C-alpha positions in Angstrom: 19.1 15.8 15.8 15.6 13.8 16.4 15.5 11.3 13.7 12.2 9.5 13.0 13.1 6.2 11.4 9.9 4.9 8.9 9.9 1.0 8.1 7.8 0.5 5.0 6.7 -3.1 3.4 4.8 -6.0 3.3 5.7 -8.8 5.4 3.2 -11.5 3.4 4.8 -10.9 0.0 8.5 -12.1 1.1 11.3 -9.6 0.4 8.5 -7.1 0.7 8.8 -7.3 4.4 12.6 -6.1 4.8 12.0 -3.1 5.4 9.6 -3.8 8.5 12.0 -6.1 9.6 14.9 -4.2 9.6 12.6 -1.6 11.6 11.5 -3.7 14.4 15.2 -4.7 14.9 16.0 -0.7 15.7 12.4 -0.8 17.6 13.5 -3.2 19.8 17.1 -0.8 20.0 14.8 2.1 21.3 15.0 4.3 18.3 11.9 6.0 17.1 10.3 4.0 14.6 7.7 4.1 12.9 6.4 1.2 10.9 4.2 2.3 8.3 3.6 -0.9 6.5 2.7 -0.2 2.8 1.1 3.6 3.8 3.7 6.3 3.9 0.3 8.7 4.2 0.5 7.3 7.7 3.7 10.0 8.5 1.0 12.4 8.1 -0.7 11.6 11.6 2.6 10.6 12.8 5.3 13.3 12.2 6.2 15.0 15.7 8.8 17.2 13.5 11.9 15.3 13.7 14.7 17.1 11.6 15.6 13.8 10.3 13.9 11.2 8.3 15.2 7.5 6.9 13.0 5.3 5.6 13.8 1.7 5.0 12.3 -0.5 2.2 12.2 -2.9 -0.1 13.7 -2.0 -4.1 13.6 -3.4 -7.2 16.4 -2.9 -9.6 17.9 -4.2 -12.7 21.5 -2.7 -11.9 22.0 -3.9 -7.8 22.6 -7.4 -7.0 19.6 -9.4 -4.5 20.5 -8.5 -1.2 22.7 -5.1 -2.0 22.1 -2.3 0.3 21.6 1.2 -1.1 21.6 4.4 1.3 20.8 7.9 -0.6 20.4 10.9 1.3 18.9 14.6 0.4 18.4 15.4 -3.7 19.7 12.0 -4.4 16.5 10.2 -3.3 14.2 11.6 -5.4 16.4 11.6 -8.2 18.0 8.0 -8.0 14.7 6.1 -6.6 13.1 7.6 -9.9 15.7 6.4 -12.6 17.7 3.2 -11.3 15.9 1.6 -8.0 12.0 1.2 -7.9 9.7 1.0 -4.6 8.6 -2.1 -4.6 4.6 -0.7 -4.1 2.0 0.5 -6.4 2.7 4.5 -5.1 6.6 4.9 -5.0 7.4 5.6 -1.7 8.9 9.0 -2.6 6.1 10.3 -4.7 3.9 10.0 -1.2 7.0 12.0 0.5 6.9 14.7 -1.6 3.1 14.9 -1.1 3.5 14.9 2.6 6.2 17.7 2.2 3.9 19.9 0.1 1.8 19.7 2.9 3.5 20.0 5.8 6.6 22.6 6.2 8.4 20.7 9.1 8.9 17.7 6.5 10.1 19.5 3.9 12.9 21.1 6.1 14.1 17.6 7.6 16.9 16.0 6.4 16.1 12.8 4.4 17.7 9.4 4.2 16.5 6.2 2.2 18.0 2.9 3.5 17.0 0.2 0.4 17.5 -2.9 0.2 17.1 -4.9 -3.3 14.9 -7.6 -3.2 15.3 -10.8 -5.2 11.6 -12.1 -4.7 8.1 -10.6 -4.1 5.4 -13.5 -4.0 2.9 -14.5 -1.6 4.8 -16.2 1.8 6.6 -14.4 4.9 10.0 -16.0 4.3 12.9 -13.2 3.3 15.1 -14.6 0.7 18.9 -15.8 1.9 20.3 -13.1 0.2 17.9 -10.2 1.8 18.6 -11.7 5.2 22.0 -11.6 4.9 21.6 -7.6 4.4 19.6 -7.2 7.5 22.2 -6.4 9.9 24.0 -3.9 6.5 21.4 -1.9 7.1 20.8 -1.8 10.5 24.4 -0.8 11.1 24.2 2.2 8.0 20.8 3.3 9.9 22.2 3.5 12.8 25.3 5.9 11.8 23.3 7.6 10.0 20.5 8.2 13.6 24.1 8.7 15.7 25.2 11.6 13.5 
């Protein structure tokens, strides 16, 4: 199954850049990665009909500790990201993805995974907090398992 990994985040806002960091590691390992920054709509011009999408991003949460890695799949992506976890971006990733799925029938049929790392600090700067930095290898491992299944 062809997989597209969508790396999201803003590397100028500390922990919000973690999705991009994970995406770059996976790209160096040869995985198909779209570095979308904070614009999920870049997917519309770069989607090639991959059957599996894996979104990696920073998330906000009151339930999980900073540095926690959360993996959601299928309908759980759309339900949990509205309830327990929140995108770190103005227009949530999931809202944007829902819109794109309505516009592209192929996207609507794709298997969707979301891997989120709970942030500690979102403020101006380029360094990840230590808890988020420590979570990077775990997120890479989870995505590699998804992509190889």
